[in-house]
Wavefront OBJ file of the C-alpha trace (Angstrom):
o trace
v 12.273 13.426 5.681
v 8.893 11.827 6.265
v 6.319 12.023 3.468
v 2.681 12.904 4.213
v 0.309 9.935 4.476
v -1.576 11.064 1.363
v 1.502 10.872 -0.889
v 2.622 7.748 -2.738
v 6.225 7.524 -3.922
v 8.077 4.457 -5.184
v 11.365 3.458 -6.762
v 10.780 0.963 -9.629
v 14.436 -0.123 -9.587
v 14.302 -0.975 -5.891
v 11.091 -2.930 -6.535
v 12.939 -5.274 -8.962
v 10.629 -4.565 -11.900
v 12.458 -6.033 -14.896
v 10.291 -4.947 -17.872
v 9.726 -1.416 -19.157
v 7.747 0.345 -21.863
v 9.671 3.615 -22.204
v 8.147 7.078 -22.656
v 7.317 7.671 -26.322
v 6.945 3.926 -26.997
v 3.710 2.178 -27.988
v 3.149 -1.543 -27.585
v -0.010 -3.422 -28.600
v -1.105 -7.049 -28.702
v -1.382 -10.214 -26.644
v 1.409 -9.578 -24.127
v 2.928 -11.433 -21.170
v 5.450 -9.904 -18.770
v 7.344 -11.949 -16.166
v 8.911 -10.007 -13.299
v 6.685 -6.934 -13.312
v 6.247 -4.009 -15.701
v 6.920 -0.264 -15.621
v 4.815 1.634 -18.187
v 6.028 5.116 -19.094
v 4.685 5.010 -22.680
v 1.482 3.431 -24.006
v 0.443 -0.208 -23.939
v -2.802 -1.849 -25.049
v -4.329 -5.252 -25.732
v -4.603 -8.505 -23.773
v -1.953 -7.981 -21.079
v -0.808 -10.290 -18.292
v 1.765 -9.158 -15.735
v 3.277 -11.718 -13.367
v 4.560 -9.262 -10.788
v 3.936 -5.587 -10.068
v 2.459 -3.190 -12.613
v 3.553 0.429 -12.317
v 1.797 2.916 -14.586
v 4.038 5.980 -14.372
v 3.022 9.631 -14.905
v 2.423 9.984 -18.641
v 1.947 6.223 -19.019
v -1.288 4.832 -20.465
v -2.653 1.277 -20.219
v -5.714 0.108 -22.188
v -7.357 -3.252 -22.823
v -7.860 -6.344 -20.691
v -5.171 -6.539 -18.013
v -4.462 -9.164 -15.350
v -1.880 -8.351 -12.666
v -0.625 -11.098 -10.345
v 1.001 -8.571 -7.982
v 0.276 -5.014 -6.870
v -0.782 -2.113 -9.096
v 0.696 1.381 -8.712
v -1.274 3.925 -10.770
v 0.420 7.295 -11.285
v -0.699 7.681 -14.931
v -3.802 6.699 -16.899
v -5.812 3.464 -16.880
v -8.167 3.584 -19.878
v -8.756 6.639 -22.052
v -10.594 9.838 -21.198
v -13.152 9.397 -23.993
v -13.594 5.629 -23.476
v -16.151 3.713 -21.477
v -15.493 1.594 -18.399
v -15.852 -1.514 -20.587
v -13.005 -0.496 -22.921
v -10.399 -1.180 -20.232
v -10.679 -3.764 -17.466
v -7.876 -4.421 -15.011
v -7.897 -7.331 -12.551
v -5.328 -6.975 -9.745
v -4.658 -9.898 -7.402
v -2.793 -7.698 -4.942
v -3.211 -4.157 -3.639
v -4.178 -1.372 -6.070
v -2.633 1.991 -5.166
v -4.027 5.030 -6.996
v -1.730 8.032 -6.484
v -2.665 11.706 -6.512
v -1.815 11.868 -10.248
v -3.559 8.574 -11.126
v -6.648 8.520 -13.339
v -8.799 5.440 -13.983
v -11.624 5.568 -16.516
v -11.658 1.787 -16.880
v -13.065 -0.914 -14.622
v -10.648 -1.560 -11.764
v -10.958 -4.902 -9.948
v -8.673 -5.661 -7.007
v -8.554 -7.459 -3.680
v -7.773 -4.164 -1.917
v -7.646 -0.476 -2.900
v -5.714 2.494 -1.530
v -6.660 5.939 -2.875
v -4.488 8.971 -2.215
v -5.721 12.564 -2.074
v -6.249 13.819 -5.617
v -6.705 10.330 -7.139
v -9.294 10.315 -9.943
v -11.312 7.075 -9.993
v -13.928 7.674 -12.730
v -14.723 4.081 -13.697
v -16.260 1.428 -11.454
v -14.311 -0.469 -8.816
v -15.089 -4.085 -7.945
v -13.570 -6.298 -5.272
v -12.209 -9.769 -5.870
v -13.638 -12.308 -3.445
v -10.962 -13.439 -0.986
v -10.266 -17.120 -0.401
v -11.325 -18.267 -3.836
v -8.975 -19.997 -6.256
v -11.026 -18.697 -9.173
v -11.720 -14.967 -8.795
v -15.376 -14.103 -8.374
v -16.243 -10.445 -8.835
v -18.725 -8.672 -6.601
v -19.967 -5.093 -6.633
v -19.189 -3.175 -3.470
v -22.402 -3.107 -1.425
v -23.349 -1.405 1.800
v -23.310 -3.792 4.746
v -25.648 -4.050 7.703
v -24.283 -2.397 10.865
v -22.474 -4.783 13.199
v -24.154 -5.655 16.506
v -22.491 -6.735 19.704
v -23.044 -10.394 20.728
v -26.227 -10.739 22.759
v -27.712 -7.441 21.572
v -31.266 -7.269 20.238
v -32.312 -5.817 16.881
l 1 2 3 4 5 6 7 8 9 10 11 12 13 14 15 16 17 18 19 20 21 22 23 24 25 26 27 28 29 30 31 32 33 34 35 36 37 38 39 40 41 42 43 44 45 46 47 48 49 50 51 52 53 54 55 56 57 58 59 60 61 62 63 64 65 66 67 68 69 70 71 72 73 74 75 76 77 78 79 80 81 82 83 84 85 86 87 88 89 90 91 92 93 94 95 96 97 98 99 100 101 102 103 104 105 106 107 108 109 110 111 112 113 114 115 116 117 118 119 120 121 122 123 124 125 126 127 128 129 130 131 132 133 134 135 136 137 138 139 140 141 142 143 144 145 146 147 148 149 150 151 152
C-alpha cells in the first residue's frame, strides 16, 4: 500500500535510534544523546543529539537543542504559551514536520519538509550551507532568475 505524499510515517526501531524518553517520563538538564533519540514523554534543557531526533505524538521538547542528524516532528517543539525564544532547535540535517507536528519555538535547519496539517507557529531560519560554523540567515525573497544574455 502506497502512502499519500502528504503523510509522514517512520519506524524508530528500523532507524536505529538507541535512546528513548518514554511516555509519562520527564527529563531535564544538560543532556547528550549518542545514537539518536526518540521522545515520547517530555524533555527540556540544553540538549545535544548526535543522530536523529524523533519527537513522537504526545512528546514535548523544550530548551536549546542541537541535532546532528534529521529531525522528525510528530509532537510538540516548545510550549503553546511560550515564545519563540523559549525553545530553539538547530538541525544539521532535514527537518520533517508531520501533519500532527506543532512548533512554537524557533526551528533552524538546513532543509525543511512540511506535511499537510503541520503547524509551524514559530520562526524558521535556514543554516548556511558549506560553512563549518553554522551561520543563521532569515529566509528572504530572492530576485527572479534571468536567462543568460537577457536584459533587465
